[in-house]
N, C-alpha and C positions, 0 to 999 in steps of 0.2 A: 554594357556589353552587347555586342551584336546578337540578334536573335537567330534561332535556327529557322531556315527558310524551307518552304515546302519542296522546292526542287532538290534539296539535299537529302531528302528521305527516300529510302528504297522501298519497293513494295515488300510485303511481309515475306514472300517466298524467297526473294533475293537476299533479304536480310537474314533469314534463317540459314541460308547457304554460307553467308559471309560472317556470321556472328562469331564463330569460333576463332577466326583470324583477327577480328577486331577486339575481342573481349580482353586479352591481356593489356592492351594499351588503355582501354577505358577503365579497367580496374586499377591500373597504376595512377591514372588521373584522379579517380575517386579517392584512393589511399592518400594522395598528397593533400587532399582537401578535407580529410576526415579529422576532426579535432574533438577529443574527449575532454569534457569539463566535469569535474566532480565525479560522483559515483555512478550517475545514471543519465548524463546528458551527452549526446553526440551531435555536433554541428557538422553537417555535410554541405560544404560550400559548393555551389553549382556553377558550371560553365557550359559553353555550347556543346562540348563533347558529352558531358554527363547528361544534359537535358536531351540531346539528340538520341542518346542511348535509351533513355527512358521512353521516349516517344516510339522509337523503333520496337522496343519490347512490348509496349501496349498494342501496337499494330500487329505484332506477331501473335501474341497471346489471344487477342480478340479476333484475329484474322480479318483485319479491317481492309476493306476495299472501297467503301463509299467515301467520296471526297469530303463530304460534310463531316463525317466522323473523324477523319484524319485531320482536317483543319481544326476541329474542336480540340483534339489532343495537342496539336501544335500550339494553339493559343493558350491552353491551360498550362502546359509545361513551360512555355516561354515566360509565363508570369513568375517563374522561380528565379529568373535571372535578375540581377541587381539594378539594371538600368544604367544610364550614363554616369560614370564616376562612382558607381555603387556595387555592392556585393549582395548576392542573394544566397540563402541557404535553407536547407531543411534541418529542423531541430528535432531529433528523436529523443523521446523520454523512454528510456529502456529499464523497465522494472519487471522482472520475471514473475513475481508473485502477483496474481490477478487482484487479490484483496488489497494488498498494499498499494498496487498501482492505482486502483480505484480511489482509495483514500487520498493519495497524493494529487491525482488529477482534479479532485474536488478542492483540495487545499491550495493548489498552485494556479488558480485562474488568472492571477496577475503576472505569471511568469514571462509571457512574451515581451511585455514592456520593461522587464527587469533584465533582459539580456543585452549584452553590449560587446563591441570590439574596442580594444584600446589602441590608440594611435601612438606613434613614436614620441609625440610631445606630452603624452600622459592623459590627453583628453579621452573620455569615453563617448562613443557614439552608440546610442541606444537604438534598438531595432524598431522598425515599423513592421506591422504584422497584419495578417488577414483576419479581421474580426469574425469571419465565418468559422474559424477554427476554435473559437471559444463559445461554449454554450452558456446558458444562464447560470448553471451551477457546476460545470465541468469543462475541463480543458481536453482537447484532443491530444493523443500521445505523439502526434506528428504536427509540427508547426512550420509554417513557411514564413521566413523572416527576410527583411531587407535592411541593409546598413548603408546609409548615405555618407560614405567616407570621403567624398570629394576627390576621388582618385588617389587617396593616400593609403598605402598598404599598412594594415594593422600589424601590431606586434603581439597581440594576445586576444583571447576571447574569455568573457566572464559572465557571471550571473550574480545579481545583487538581491536575490530573493532571500528574505530572512529564513533561516533554518536550512537553506540549500545553497548558500553563497559559495562560489568557487571561481577560480581563475586558472587559465592555462596559457602560459607563454607559447607563442608559435615557434616552431623550429625554423631553421633557415630555409629548408625545402618547402615548408608550408607557406612561409612569407613569399618565396619566389613564385609559387603556384598562384597565389592571390594577386601578386604583382602582374603576372602574365594576364590574368583575367581582367584586371583593371586596364591594362594596356590594350586589350582587345576591345574594351568599351570605347576607347578613344578613336578607333578606326571607323 
């Protein structure tokens, strides 16, 4: 997927003025790429629009004007994209009870390597992940994953973790959104 470029970003004041007009489109893009799996896992597949929005929001909230800070955010968030022929996503582990969440995050340290997308031919493509998101004894509740699908649009998303195994088939609209993202990667 092509990366967000510096020249596409607005200064934080202009973004603040235009955000209201852009927000419905961006929220619709995010909704098409949001996939719930099991009781507490949400996969948010990223594309240029969603990543661009996150960068703009960081610039707005932090009131960034220094070029080095803006470029750092650009590099950081562009890492969420899947790369050529691949898909990138944020995996959210959503457990409201802090005590229960703490227990699960300690039990599930192998979770990132147990997440997959299922391709139309039935193959599972397991995620690669940022090892900085897993501590020695605890998992972060937000994981950044990449799936090297070779340009093939998945039909489902799943987890093979014992005690938390789950699978969600993708809707037609979700498949279409991911297909669009993969097509953008080939440009």
